[in-house]
C-alpha positions as CSV (number, residue, x, y, z in Angstrom):
1,M,0.0,0.0,0.0
2,G,2.3,2.8,-1.2
3,M,1.8,6.1,0.6
4,S,1.8,9.3,-1.3
5,T,3.9,11.3,1.2
6,K,6.2,10.7,4.1
7,L,3.8,12.5,6.5
8,E,0.9,10.3,5.5
9,R,3.0,7.2,5.8
10,V,4.4,7.9,9.3
11,L,0.9,8.8,10.6
12,A,-0.4,5.5,9.1
13,I,2.5,3.6,10.8
14,D,1.7,5.3,14.1
15,A,-2.0,4.2,13.7
16,E,-0.9,0.6,13.0
17,I,1.3,0.5,16.1
18,C,-1.5,2.0,18.3
19,R,-3.8,-0.9,17.3
20,G,-1.9,-2.9,20.0
21,T,-1.0,-5.9,17.8
22,Y,2.8,-5.4,18.2
23,P,3.7,-5.3,14.5
24,S,7.2,-6.5,13.8
25,V,9.8,-4.7,11.6
26,Q,9.0,-7.1,8.8
27,D,5.3,-6.6,9.2
28,L,5.6,-2.9,8.9
29,C,8.1,-3.0,6.0
30,Q,5.8,-5.3,4.1
31,K,2.6,-3.4,4.8
32,F,4.0,0.0,3.9
33,E,6.4,-1.2,1.2
34,V,9.5,0.4,2.7
35,S,13.0,-0.8,3.5
36,E,14.1,-1.4,7.1
37,R,16.3,1.8,7.0
38,T,13.3,3.9,5.9
39,L,11.1,2.3,8.6
40,F,13.7,3.1,11.3
41,D,13.8,6.7,10.0
42,D,10.0,6.9,10.2
43,I,10.0,5.5,13.8
44,R,12.7,8.0,14.8
45,Y,10.6,10.8,13.2
46,L,7.5,9.8,15.2
47,K,9.5,9.7,18.4
48,D,11.6,12.8,17.9
49,R,9.3,15.1,15.9
50,L,5.8,14.0,17.0
51,A,6.7,13.0,20.5
52,R,5.1,9.5,20.1
53,E,6.1,7.1,23.0
54,I,6.9,4.1,20.7
55,V,9.0,1.3,22.1
56,F,10.1,-2.1,20.8
57,D,8.9,-5.1,22.9
58,H,11.6,-7.7,22.6
59,V,9.4,-10.4,24.2
60,R,6.5,-9.9,21.7
61,G,8.9,-9.0,18.9
62,G,7.1,-5.9,17.8
63,Y,6.4,-2.2,18.4
64,S,3.9,-0.7,20.8
65,N,2.9,2.8,22.0
66,S,3.2,3.1,25.8
67,N,0.8,6.1,25.7
68,P,-1.5,5.5,22.7
69,G,-4.2,7.9,24.0
70,K,-1.9,10.8,23.8
71,K,-2.9,13.2,21.0
72,L,-0.6,14.0,18.2
73,P,0.7,17.5,18.5
74,E,-1.5,20.1,16.8
75,F,0.1,22.4,14.2
76,E,-1.2,25.7,13.1
77,L,-1.5,27.0,9.6
78,S,-1.6,30.6,8.5
79,S,-4.5,31.8,6.4
80,G,-2.2,31.6,3.4
81,E,-1.2,28.0,4.1
82,V,-4.9,26.9,4.4
83,F,-5.6,28.8,1.3
84,A,-2.8,27.0,-0.5
85,L,-3.9,23.6,0.8
86,T,-7.5,24.2,-0.4
87,L,-6.5,25.4,-3.8
88,G,-4.0,22.6,-4.1
89,K,-6.8,20.1,-3.5
90,E,-9.0,21.6,-6.2
91,L,-6.1,22.2,-8.7
92,L,-4.7,18.7,-8.3
93,S,-8.2,17.2,-8.9
94,I,-8.6,19.2,-12.1
95,Y,-5.2,18.9,-13.7
96,T,-4.2,15.4,-12.8
97,G,-7.2,13.7,-14.5
98,T,-10.3,11.9,-13.3
99,S,-8.6,8.7,-12.4
100,F,-6.6,10.4,-9.6
101,E,-9.3,12.5,-8.1
102,A,-10.4,10.1,-5.4
103,T,-6.8,9.3,-4.3
104,L,-5.8,13.0,-4.2
105,R,-8.9,14.0,-2.3
106,S,-8.5,11.2,0.2
107,A,-4.8,12.2,0.9
108,L,-5.6,15.9,1.3
109,E,-8.7,15.2,3.4
110,K,-6.6,13.1,5.8
111,I,-4.3,16.1,6.3
112,A,-7.3,18.5,6.7
113,Q,-8.7,16.2,9.4
114,R,-5.6,16.7,11.5
115,L,-5.8,20.5,11.4
116,P,-6.7,22.4,14.6
117,E,-10.4,22.9,15.1
118,K,-10.1,26.6,14.6
119,V,-8.2,27.9,11.7
120,Q,-8.0,31.5,10.3
121,V,-9.6,30.5,7.0
122,D,-12.4,28.1,6.3
123,P,-11.6,25.9,3.3
124,D,-15.3,25.7,2.3
125,E,-15.5,29.5,2.2
126,I,-12.5,29.6,-0.2
127,R,-14.2,27.0,-2.5
128,S,-17.4,29.2,-2.6
129,I,-15.6,32.3,-3.9
130,I,-12.9,30.8,-6.1
131,K,-13.8,28.4,-9.0
132,F,-11.7,26.5,-11.5
133,R,-12.8,25.1,-14.8
134,A,-10.9,22.2,-16.2
135,N,-9.7,22.3,-19.8
136,A,-9.9,19.2,-22.0
137,V,-8.1,16.5,-19.9
138,A,-6.6,13.5,-21.6
139,P,-7.4,10.7,-19.1
140,I,-4.7,8.2,-18.1
141,S,-4.5,5.3,-15.7
142,A,-3.2,6.0,-12.2
143,K,-1.0,3.0,-12.5
144,L,0.7,4.2,-15.7
145,F,1.3,7.6,-14.1
146,S,2.7,6.1,-10.9
147,D,4.9,3.6,-12.8
148,M,6.3,6.2,-15.1
149,N,7.2,8.4,-12.1
150,Q,8.8,5.5,-10.4
151,A,10.9,4.7,-13.6
152,C,12.0,8.4,-13.7
153,D,13.0,8.3,-10.0
154,S,14.8,4.9,-10.2
155,H,16.4,5.6,-13.6
156,K,14.9,2.5,-15.2
157,R,14.5,2.0,-18.9
158,V,11.0,1.4,-20.2
159,A,9.9,-0.4,-23.3
160,I,6.7,1.2,-24.8
161,T,4.3,0.7,-27.6
162,Y,3.5,4.2,-28.7
163,F,0.9,5.7,-31.0
164,A,2.2,8.9,-32.7
165,A,-0.9,11.0,-33.5
166,S,0.9,13.3,-35.9
167,K,1.9,10.4,-38.2
168,G,-0.9,8.0,-37.3
169,E,1.5,5.2,-36.7
170,T,2.3,2.8,-33.8
171,T,5.9,2.0,-33.0
172,E,7.9,0.1,-30.4
173,R,10.4,2.2,-28.4
174,T,12.9,1.9,-25.6
175,I,13.1,5.1,-23.6
176,D,15.1,6.5,-20.7
177,P,12.5,8.5,-18.8
178,Q,13.8,11.7,-17.3
179,C,10.7,13.4,-15.9
180,V,7.0,13.7,-16.1
181,L,5.6,16.9,-17.4
182,H,2.0,18.4,-17.4
183,D,0.8,20.8,-20.1
184,R,-2.8,22.0,-20.6
185,G,-4.6,18.9,-19.5
186,T,-2.0,16.4,-20.9
187,W,0.7,14.5,-19.1
188,Y,3.9,13.7,-21.0
189,V,7.1,11.8,-20.1
190,V,10.3,13.5,-21.3
191,A,12.6,10.7,-22.3
192,Y,15.7,9.9,-24.3
193,C,14.5,7.7,-27.2
194,Q,17.0,4.9,-28.0
195,W,15.5,4.6,-31.5
196,R,15.8,8.3,-32.4
197,K,18.9,8.9,-30.3
198,A,17.5,12.1,-29.0
199,L,15.1,13.6,-26.4
200,R,11.4,13.2,-27.2
201,M,8.1,14.0,-25.5
202,F,5.7,11.1,-25.2
203,A,2.0,11.7,-24.2
204,L,1.1,9.2,-21.5
205,H,-2.3,8.6,-22.9
206,R,-0.8,7.5,-26.2
207,I,1.3,4.8,-24.6
208,Q,-0.6,1.6,-25.4
209,H,1.6,-0.9,-23.6
210,Y,4.7,-0.5,-21.5
211,K,7.2,-2.6,-19.4
212,I,9.8,-1.3,-17.0
213,L,13.0,-3.0,-17.8
214,D,15.7,-4.2,-15.3
215,E,18.2,-1.8,-17.0
216,T,19.3,1.5,-15.5
217,F,20.6,4.7,-17.2
218,E,22.5,7.8,-16.3
219,P,20.0,10.7,-16.0
220,M,20.5,14.0,-17.6
221,S,21.3,17.1,-15.5
222,C,18.4,19.3,-14.5
223,D,19.9,22.3,-16.3
224,E,20.3,20.4,-19.6
225,L,16.8,18.9,-19.3
226,N,15.2,22.3,-18.5
227,A,17.0,24.0,-21.4
228,W,15.6,21.4,-23.8
229,I,12.0,21.7,-22.4
230,D,12.2,25.6,-22.5
231,S,13.5,25.6,-26.1
232,A,10.0,24.7,-27.4
233,F,7.4,27.4,-28.2
234,Q,4.8,25.5,-26.1
235,I,5.5,21.7,-25.9
236,E,6.5,20.3,-29.3
237,H,10.1,20.0,-30.5
238,G,11.4,19.7,-34.0
239,E,14.8,19.1,-35.7
240,K,15.4,22.7,-36.6
241,S,15.1,26.0,-34.8
242,Y,13.3,29.0,-36.4
243,R,13.0,32.7,-35.5
244,V,9.3,33.4,-35.7
245,T,8.0,37.0,-36.0
246,I,4.2,37.7,-36.3
247,R,2.4,41.1,-36.6
248,F,-0.9,41.2,-34.8
249,A,-3.7,43.7,-35.6
250,P,-4.7,46.2,-32.9
251,H,-7.6,44.2,-31.6
252,S,-5.7,41.0,-31.1
253,A,-2.5,42.9,-30.0
254,R,-4.3,43.8,-26.8
255,Y,-4.5,40.1,-25.8
256,I,-1.0,39.2,-27.1
257,R,0.6,41.9,-24.9
258,E,-1.1,40.5,-21.8
259,R,0.8,37.2,-21.6
260,I,4.2,35.7,-21.7
261,W,4.0,33.2,-24.6
262,H,7.7,32.3,-24.6
263,Q,10.5,32.9,-22.2
264,Q,12.6,34.4,-24.9
265,Q,9.9,36.5,-26.6
266,A,10.4,40.1,-27.7
267,V,7.3,42.3,-28.2
268,K,7.5,45.5,-30.3
269,D,4.6,48.0,-30.1
270,L,3.7,49.8,-33.4
271,D,2.2,53.3,-33.7
272,N,-1.2,52.1,-35.0
273,G,-1.9,49.9,-31.9
274,S,-0.7,46.7,-33.5
275,C,2.4,44.8,-32.2
276,E,5.0,42.4,-33.4
277,I,6.1,39.4,-31.3
278,S,9.3,37.4,-32.0
279,F,10.5,34.1,-30.4
280,P,12.4,30.9,-31.3
281,A,10.4,27.8,-32.1
282,S,11.3,24.4,-33.5
283,S,7.8,23.2,-34.4
284,L,6.0,25.3,-37.0
285,D,2.9,23.1,-36.8
286,E,2.5,24.1,-33.2
287,V,2.8,27.8,-34.0
288,M,0.3,27.3,-36.8
289,R,-2.3,25.9,-34.3
290,W,-1.6,28.8,-32.0
291,L,-2.2,31.3,-34.7
292,A,-5.5,29.7,-36.0
293,P,-7.9,31.5,-33.6
294,Y,-6.5,34.9,-34.6
295,G,-7.3,34.5,-38.3
296,P,-6.5,37.5,-40.4
297,D,-5.4,39.5,-37.4
298,A,-2.1,37.6,-37.4
299,L,0.4,38.2,-40.2
300,V,3.5,36.0,-40.4
301,L,6.6,38.0,-41.2
302,E,9.2,35.2,-40.7
303,P,10.2,32.5,-41.3
304,P,9.2,31.9,-45.0
305,E,8.5,28.3,-44.2
306,L,5.7,29.4,-41.8
307,K,4.4,31.8,-44.3
308,D,4.0,29.0,-46.8
309,L,2.3,26.8,-44.3
310,V,-0.3,29.5,-43.5
311,I,-0.9,30.3,-47.2
312,K,-1.4,26.6,-48.0
313,S,-3.7,26.1,-45.0
314,A,-5.8,29.2,-46.0
315,E,-6.0,28.0,-49.7
316,E,-7.1,24.5,-48.6
317,T,-9.7,25.9,-46.3
318,L,-11.0,28.2,-49.0
319,D,-11.2,25.4,-51.5
320,Q,-13.1,23.2,-49.0
321,Y,-15.7,25.9,-48.4
322,K,-16.1,26.5,-52.2
323,A,-16.6,22.8,-52.8
324,S,-19.2,22.7,-50.0
325,A,-21.0,25.7,-51.5
326,R,-21.1,24.1,-54.9
327,A,-22.4,20.9,-53.4
328,D,-25.2,22.9,-51.5
329,K,-26.2,24.6,-54.8
330,S,-26.4,21.3,-56.7
331,N,-28.6,19.8,-54.0
């Protein structure tokens, strides 16, 4: 029964000991899926930090609490900390996906139950005045999410069967998972692909089958990994880097100025109220999808490859509507 946090685990160990069954070291290690070293650290934490009177009974061969009725020490939270706990509960439920909602709510509610009776902010009041709407979430299994996190943490290679939506094909890959990344309702694993010999982003919901291998790898440094992730315009990576410059008409420019679209962006205001934004990008298809809602308000200035893509898309869209109009007339 893997526990989500150390605090939740040590509290569960304490509750198990307080049942009076004298659980042994082996019993507790097996029940909570920890090593003996971790268990001893947890027992020390309970005794030193939470003042639990836990002793080992050598006759019965297990642990007991000589004062099980003693309450755990209360801890106080500031209004800001209660605020963060409440919002964290709501945000995690939204952005992790429906398969995790019950687990996350259960873990956070256990923490909330141990709060003092009186706190400066009522979590229910926060929920009543602040609302979140989820975007389109790609559902994934909790086991896949957990296993991929474990593979990243233990530096274990993973064999996957992956469906690439962009090409509509399924391939077999062996990957070195570096980290799990969330972006706009979708979870990805950033991994070194042994087939492509390069870093790639794999959407977890497109992994059809997987197996964690008994092979380890040397993980990348955080700086190198973050530099690669940040080099994308949003999430997609390509083989080549482009300098993108787009001019937005006054109406859309008001919205463009409000946000940071890329960490390396440069925004230039023009006299007529329009603006030009420039940034590096390696996936022009991703930039194309970003531009679509702005329609004629967005004019691509560079690179020429992106101009050609926009022109081709506009021509194909126009031809499609013309064909549809002709069909309507003939009917």
